[in-house]
Structures are given as C-alpha cells and as structure tokens.
C-alpha positions as CSV (number, residue, x, y, z in Angstrom):
1,M,94.4,77.8,98.1
2,R,95.1,80.4,100.7
3,L,96.6,77.9,103.2
4,W,98.8,76.6,100.4
5,A,100.1,80.1,99.7
6,Q,100.7,80.8,103.4
7,L,102.7,77.6,104.1
8,L,104.4,77.8,100.8
9,T,105.5,81.4,101.5
10,A,106.9,80.3,104.9
11,A,108.8,77.4,103.2
12,I,110.2,79.7,100.6
13,L,111.3,82.2,103.2
14,A,112.9,79.5,105.2
15,A,114.7,78.2,102.2
16,A,115.9,81.6,101.3
17,V,117.2,82.4,104.8
18,P,120.4,80.3,104.6
19,V,121.4,82.0,101.4
20,A,120.7,85.4,102.8
21,N,122.7,84.7,106.0
22,A,125.7,83.5,104.0
23,Q,125.7,86.8,102.1
24,V,124.9,89.3,104.7
25,Q,125.4,89.3,108.5
26,S,122.2,89.9,110.3
27,P,122.1,93.0,112.5
28,A,122.0,92.5,116.2
29,P,118.4,92.7,117.6
30,S,117.6,96.1,118.8
31,P,117.5,96.6,122.6
32,S,113.8,97.3,122.4
33,Q,113.1,93.8,121.1
34,P,113.2,91.2,123.9
35,P,114.6,87.8,122.7
36,Q,111.9,85.3,121.9
37,N,111.7,82.3,124.1
38,I,110.5,79.4,122.0
39,P,111.1,76.0,123.5
40,D,113.7,73.8,121.8
41,Q,111.0,71.1,121.2
42,K,109.0,73.7,119.2
43,L,112.1,74.7,117.2
44,D,112.9,71.1,116.5
45,A,109.3,70.5,115.3
46,T,109.4,73.6,113.1
47,A,112.6,72.6,111.5
48,A,111.3,69.1,110.8
49,A,108.1,70.6,109.4
50,L,110.0,72.9,107.1
51,N,112.0,70.0,105.7
52,K,108.8,68.1,105.0
53,I,107.1,71.2,103.6
54,A,110.0,71.7,101.2
55,D,109.5,68.1,99.9
56,V,105.8,68.6,99.5
57,K,106.3,72.0,97.7
58,K,108.8,70.4,95.3
59,S,106.6,67.5,94.5
60,Y,103.3,69.3,94.1
61,T,104.8,72.4,92.3
62,Q,106.0,70.1,89.6
63,Q,102.7,68.3,89.3
64,I,100.7,71.5,89.3
65,E,102.8,73.1,86.6
66,A,102.6,70.0,84.5
67,S,98.8,69.8,84.8
68,A,96.9,70.8,81.7
69,N,93.5,71.8,83.1
70,D,92.2,73.8,86.0
71,T,90.2,71.0,87.5
72,D,93.4,68.9,87.9
73,K,95.3,71.9,89.2
74,Q,92.7,72.6,91.8
75,R,92.6,68.9,92.9
76,L,96.4,69.0,93.2
77,V,96.3,72.2,95.2
78,D,93.7,70.6,97.6
79,E,95.9,67.6,98.0
80,A,99.0,69.7,98.6
81,N,97.1,71.7,101.2
82,K,96.3,68.5,103.1
83,E,99.9,67.3,102.8
84,L,101.2,70.7,104.1
85,V,98.9,70.7,107.1
86,K,99.9,67.1,107.7
87,A,103.7,68.0,107.5
88,V,103.1,70.6,110.3
89,T,100.6,68.6,112.5
90,D,102.7,65.4,112.3
91,Q,105.4,67.3,114.2
92,G,103.0,68.1,117.0
93,L,102.4,71.7,115.9
94,S,99.2,73.4,115.0
95,V,99.2,75.5,111.8
96,E,98.8,78.6,114.0
97,E,101.8,77.7,116.1
98,Y,103.9,77.0,113.1
99,T,102.9,80.3,111.5
100,S,103.6,82.3,114.6
101,I,107.1,80.7,115.0
102,M,107.8,81.5,111.4
103,V,106.8,85.1,112.0
104,V,109.1,85.3,115.0
105,A,111.9,83.7,112.9
106,Q,111.5,86.3,110.2
107,N,112.0,89.1,112.8
108,D,114.5,87.5,115.2
109,A,117.8,86.4,113.8
110,G,118.6,84.2,116.8
111,V,115.4,82.2,116.4
112,R,115.9,82.0,112.7
113,Q,119.5,80.7,113.1
114,K,118.4,78.1,115.6
115,I,115.8,76.8,113.1
116,I,118.3,76.8,110.2
117,Q,120.8,74.8,112.3
118,R,118.2,72.2,113.1
119,M,117.1,72.0,109.5
120,Q,120.7,71.4,108.4
121,N,121.2,68.7,111.0
122,K,118.3,66.6,109.8
C-alpha cells in the first residue's frame, strides 16, 4: 500500500503542477541551487510514466471507492501497485529513478516545466 501512496502522490503532484504554474509564476532558482542535469531521455520517460500513472490512478481509484469490502479493496490496491510499477518500468525507469526525478521536479521549476511540456505533447 505504501508504494501505491508514493506513486499516487507523485502523480497527484504532477497533475497539480500545470494548474499551479498557470496561476503563479515560479520564482527563479536561487544561485545556491545548481541546475539539475537530467537527460532528455529520462525526462521523456518520466512524462510518459506520469501519463500512464494518471490513467491507472483514475481507473483504480474508481474501483477501490466502489468496492464494498476490505478484501476486494486490498486486492485492487495490490493490482494497482503492480500496474503503477509497470507504468514506470515500461518506460525504462526504475521506481527509484522515477521518484528521484519527481523530487528534483518538485524543487526545480525548470525540470518541472520540461516534464509538463513533454506530458502535454503526448
């Protein structure tokens, strides 16, 4: 259940980023923070994974909420966890790589914007 929460949190944050950027200009990175150098291939993979994660989240959230008993909910959570991992690994990323890129994106507006642009182009 923890992996589901981690990946779901990353997907939610990624989905919220375009809305936040439309409302408020992100401040420029401080001079003490060097720009992050994530290869374009990894940014492409992260964006593709985020799009797939959003689909998995939507599908399984509806099923989990509609489920009447805890056994079914747990089975659905387990299935969702596998699908979330698959959404990431099918893009050639490990869960750890994906998570670390998402952390960088949360803290670096430039990286975040690159991922958002790639998500919108898919």
